[in-house]
PAZAPA-4460 file (N, C-alpha, C; in steps of 0.05 Angstrom, whole numbers, plus 32768, in hexadecimal, padded with zeros to 4 digits):
% residues 114
    n_x    n_y    n_z   ca_x   ca_y   ca_z    c_x    c_y    c_z   seq   type   mol
   7EDC   7E33   81F8   7EE0   7E4E   81F1   7EC8   7E60   81F9     1      M     A
   7EB0   7E56   81F3   7E99   7E66   81FA   7E98   7E6D   8217     2      D     A
   7EA2   7E5A   8228   7EA2   7E5F   8245   7EB3   7E78   824C     3      N     A
   7ECA   7E7B   823E   7EDB   7E91   8243   7ECE   7EAB   823B     4      L     A
   7EBF   7EAB   8225   7EB2   7EC3   821C   7E9B   7ECB   822E     5      A     A
   7E90   7EB9   823D   7E7A   7EBE   824E   7E81   7EC2   826B     6      N     A
   7E9B   7EC8   8271   7EA3   7ECD   828C   7E94   7EE6   8296     7      I     A
   7E87   7EE3   82AC   7E77   7EF8   82B7   7E89   7F0E   82C3     8      A     A
   7E80   7F26   82C2   7E8F   7F3C   82CE   7E94   7F36   82EC     9      V     A
   7E80   7F29   82F9   7E84   7F23   8315   7E9C   7F11   831A    10      E     A
   7EA0   7EFE   8307   7EB7   7EEC   830A   7ED1   7EFB   8307    11      Q     A
   7ED1   7F0E   82F4   7EE9   7F1D   82EF   7EEF   7F30   8306    12      L     A
   7EDA   7F3C   8311   7EDF   7F4E   8328   7EE8   7F40   8341    13      T     A
   7EE5   7F26   8341   7EEF   7F17   8359   7F0E   7F14   8357    14      S     A
   7F19   7F19   8340   7F36   7F16   833D   7F44   7F2F   8348    15      L     A
   7F5D   7F2C   8351   7F6C   7F43   835B   7F75   7F54   8343    16      S     A
   7F7D   7F6C   8349   7F86   7F7E   8334   7F9E   7F72   8325    17      L     A
   7FB0   7F66   8334   7FC7   7F59   8327   7FBF   7F43   8314    18      K     A
   7FAB   7F33   831D   7FA1   7F1D   830B   7F93   7F29   82F2    19      E     A
   7F84   7F3E   82F6   7F76   7F4B   82DF   7F8A   7F56   82CB    20      L     A
   7F9F   7F64   82D6   7FB3   7F6F   82C4   7FC2   7F59   82B5    21      L     A
   7FC8   7F44   82C3   7FD5   7F2D   82B6   7FC3   7F21   82A0    22      N     A
   7FAA   7F1E   82A6   7F96   7F14   8293   7F94   7F27   827B    23      L     A
   7F94   7F41   8280   7F92   7F54   826A   7FAB   7F52   8258    24      Q     A
   7FC2   7F50   8265   7FDB   7F4D   8255   7FDB   7F34   8244    25      S     A
   7FD2   7F1E   8250   7FD0   7F05   8241   7FBD   7F06   822A    26      N     A
   7FA6   7F14   822F   7F92   7F17   8219   7F9E   7F28   8203    27      I     A
   7FAC   7F3D   8209   7FB8   7F4E   81F5   7FCC   7F3E   81E4    28      S     A
   7FDC   7F2E   81F2   7FF0   7F1D   81E3   7FE1   7F09   81D1    29      K     A
   7FCC   7EFD   81DB   7FBD   7EE9   81CC   7FB0   7EF7   81B3    30      A     A
   7FA6   7F0F   81B7   7F9A   7F1E   81A0   7FB0   7F23   818B    31      I     A
   7FC7   7F2C   8193   7FDD   7F32   8180   7FE5   7F19   8171    32      D     A
   7FE7   7F02   817F   7FEE   7EE9   8172   7FD9   7EE0   815F    33      I     A
   7FBF   7EE3   8167   7FA9   7EDB   8155   7FA8   7EED   813C    34      R     A
   7FAD   7F07   813F   7FAD   7F19   8128   7FC4   7F11   8114    35      K     A
   7FDB   7F0B   811F   7FF2   7F04   810E   7FEC   7EE9   8100    36      E     A
   7FE0   7ED6   810E   7FD9   7EBC   8103   7FC5   7EC0   80EC    37      T     A
   7FB0   7ED0   80F2   7F9B   7ED5   80DE   7FA7   7EE2   80C5    38      N     A
   7FBA   7EF5   80CA   7FC6   7F04   80B3   7FD6   7EF0   80A2    39      K     A
   7FE6   7EDF   80AE   7FF6   7ECB   809F   7FE4   7EB8   8090    40      I     A
   7FCE   7EAF   809D   7FBC   7E9D   808F   7FAF   7EAA   8077    41      E     A
   7FA7   7EC4   807A   7F9A   7ED2   8065   7FAE   7ED7   804E    42      F     A
   7FC6   7EDE   8055   7FDB   7EE3   8041   7FE0   7EC9   8031    43      L     A
   7FE1   7EB3   803F   7FE5   7E99   8031   7FCD   7E93   801E    44      N     A
   7FB5   7E9A   8026   7F9D   7E95   8015   7F9E   7EA7   7FFC    45      K     A
   7FA4   7EC0   8000   7FA4   7ED2   7FE8   7FBC   7ECC   7FD6    46      I     A
   7FD2   7EC3   7FE1   7FE9   7EBB   7FD1   7FE2   7EA3   7FC0    47      T     A
   7FD4   7E90   7FCD   7FCB   7E78   7FBE   7FB7   7E7F   7FA8    48      S     A
   7FA4   7E91   7FAF   7F90   7E99   7F9A   7F9E   7EA7   7F83    49      L     A
   7FB2   7EB8   7F89   7FC0   7EC6   7F74   7FCF   7EB2   7F62    50      A     A
   7FDC   7E9E   7F6F   7FEA   7E8A   7F60   7FD8   7E79   7F4E    51      A     A
   7FC0   7E74   7F58   7FAC   7E65   7F48   7FA4   7E74   7F2E    52      E     A
   7FA5   7E8E   7F2F   7F9E   7E9E   7F18   7FB6   7EA6   7F07    53      T     A
   7FCE   7E9C   7F0F   7FE6   7EA1   7F00   7FF5   7EBB   7F07    54      G     A
   7FF0   7EC6   7F1E   7FFD   7EDE   7F27   800C   7ED9   7F41    55      F     A
   8020   7EEA   7F45   802C   7EEB   7F5F   801F   7F01   7F6F    56      S     A
   8021   7F01   7F88   8015   7F16   7F99   8022   7F30   7F93    57      L     A
   803C   7F30   7F8E   804B   7F49   7F87   803F   7F56   7F6E    58      D     A
   8039   7F45   7F5A   802D   7F50   7F41   8012   7F5E   7F47    59      E     A
   8002   7F52   7F57   7FE8   7F5C   7F5D   7FE9   7F76   7F6E    60      L     A
   7FFD   7F78   7F7E   7FFF   7F8F   7F90   8011   7FA5   7F84    61      L     A
   801B   7FA1   7F6C   802C   7FB4   7F5F   801C   7FCD   7F58    62      S     A
   8028   7FE4   7F5A   801A   7FFD   7F55   801B   8004   7F37    63      E     A
   802A   7FF5   7F27   802C   7FFB   7F0B   8011   7FF5   7EFD    64      K     A
   8008   8007   7EED   7FEF   8002   7EDE   7FF7   7FF6   7EC3    65      K     A
   7FEB   7FE0   7EBC   7FF1   7FD2   7EA4   7FDC   7FD9   7E8F    66      I     A
   7FE5   7FE0   7E77   7FD3   7FE7   7E61   7FCA   7FCE   7E53    67      G     A
   7FBB   7FD1   7E3D   7FB0   7FBB   7E2E   7FC6   7FA9   7E22    68      A     A
   7FDD   7FB4   7E1B   7FF2   7FA5   7E0E   8004   7F98   7E23    69      K     A
   7FFE   7F9A   7E3C   800E   7F8D   7E51   8026   7F9E   7E5A    70      G     A
   8028   7FB6   7E50   803E   7FC8   7E58   8033   7FDC   7E6C    71      K     A
   8044   7FE6   7E7F   803C   7FFA   7E91   8032   8013   7E82    72      P     A
   801C   801F   7E8B   8012   8037   7E7E   8024   804E   7E85    73      E     A
   8028   8060   7E72   8037   8078   7E76   8024   808E   7E7F    74      R     A
   802E   80A0   7E8F   801E   80B7   7E98   801A   80CA   7E81    75      S     A
   8003   80D7   7E80   7FFE   80EB   7E6B   8011   8102   7E6E    76      A     A
   801A   810D   7E58   802D   8124   7E59   801F   813C   7E65    77      P     A
   802D   814B   7E75   8023   8163   7E82   8031   817C   7E78    78      K     A
   804A   8178   7E6E   805A   818E   7E64   8065   8187   7E49    79      Y     A
   8068   819C   7E37   8071   8198   7E1C   8087   81AC   7E15    80      R     A
   809B   81A3   7E06   80B0   81B5   7DFD   80A4   81C5   7DE5    81      N     A
   80A2   81DF   7DE6   8097   81EE   7DD0   80A9   81EE   7DB7    82      P     A
   80C3   81E8   7DBB   80D5   81E7   7DA5   80D4   81CC   7D96    83      Q     A
   80CB   81B7   7DA5   80C8   819D   7D99   80B0   818F   7DA7    84      N     A
   8098   8192   7D9B   8080   8187   7DA8   8080   8169   7DAD    85      P     A
   8092   815A   7DA1   8094   813E   7DA7   80A0   8138   7DC2    86      K     A
   80AE   814C   7DCD   80BB   8149   7DE7   80A7   8152   7DFD    87      Q     A
   80A0   813F   7E0E   808D   8144   7E24   8098   8139   7E3E    88      T     A
   808A   8141   7E53   8091   8137   7E6E   8078   8135   7E7E    89      W     A
   8073   811E   7E8D   805A   811B   7E9C   8059   812B   7EB6    90      P     A
   806F   8137   7EBF   806F   8147   7ED7   8078   8138   7EF0    91      G     A
   8081   811F   7EED   808D   8111   7F03   80A6   8102   7EF9    92      H     A
   80B7   80FB   7F0B   80D0   80EE   7F03   80E4   8104   7EFC    93      G     A
   80FA   80FB   7EF0   8110   810D   7EE9   8107   8120   7ED3    94      R     A
   810E   8139   7ED6   8107   814D   7EC1   8119   8148   7EA9    95      K     A
   810E   814A   7E91   811E   8146   7E79   8131   815E   7E75    96      P     A
   8146   8158   7E66   815B   816C   7E62   8150   8185   7E54    97      Q     A
   813E   8182   7E40   8133   8199   7E32   8125   81AC   7E46    98      W     A
   8118   81A1   7E5A   810A   81B1   7E6E   811E   81BE   7E80    99      L     A
   8131   81AF   7E89   8146   81BB   7E9B   8154   81D2   7E8E   100      L     A
   815A   81CF   7E74   8168   81E4   7E65   8157   81FD   7E64   101      D     A
   813E   81FB   7E5E   812D   8212   7E5C   8126   821F   7E77   102      Q     A
   8124   820E   7E8C   8120   8219   7EA7   8139   8229   7EB0   103      L     A
   8151   821F   7EA8   8169   822E   7EB0   816B   8248   7EA1   104      S     A
   815D   824B   7E8B   815D   8264   7E7C   8148   8278   7E88   105      E     A
   813A   826F   7E9C   8128   8282   7EAA   810B   827D   7EA5   106      G     A
   8104   826A   7E94   80E8   8265   7E8E   80DB   8257   7EA6   107      K     A
   80C1   825C   7EAA   80B2   824F   7EC0   80A6   8235   7EB6   108      E     A
   80A3   8222   7EC9   8099   8208   7EC2   807D   8209   7EB6   109      L     A
   806C   821B   7EC0   8051   821F   7EB6   8050   8226   7E98   110      D     A
   8065   8231   7E8E   8067   8238   7E72   8064   8220   7E60   111      Y     A
   806D   8209   7E6A   806D   81F0   7E5A   8055   81DF   7E5D   112      F     A
   8042   81E7   7E6E   8029   81D7   7E73   801A   81D3   7E59   113      L     A
   800F   81BB   7E56   7FFF   81B5   7E3E   7FE3   81BD   7E43   114      I     A
***
């Protein structure tokens, strides 16, 4: 392998353009194959490491934040119903009915900001 890496420019320039383009194409294919092989090997390693610690790779890559009690953390409320302060909404996901009702009455969303 070291011999291939040390091919002198003079040796390469002695090849025809067709031979150089063919070599370039083969090198590109070999690079793609090597990248894919390395990716699979790495994925197998991290999957194995995850399993050794009792996790699946999906669990580790999940975007859900888990709180101290093992439940997904809820987002902090961003909006509050002035008529019932226990009713809140974090500002993402489906709007609650209390908010939809008041918005349909002409109130602005900013009115409900906490």
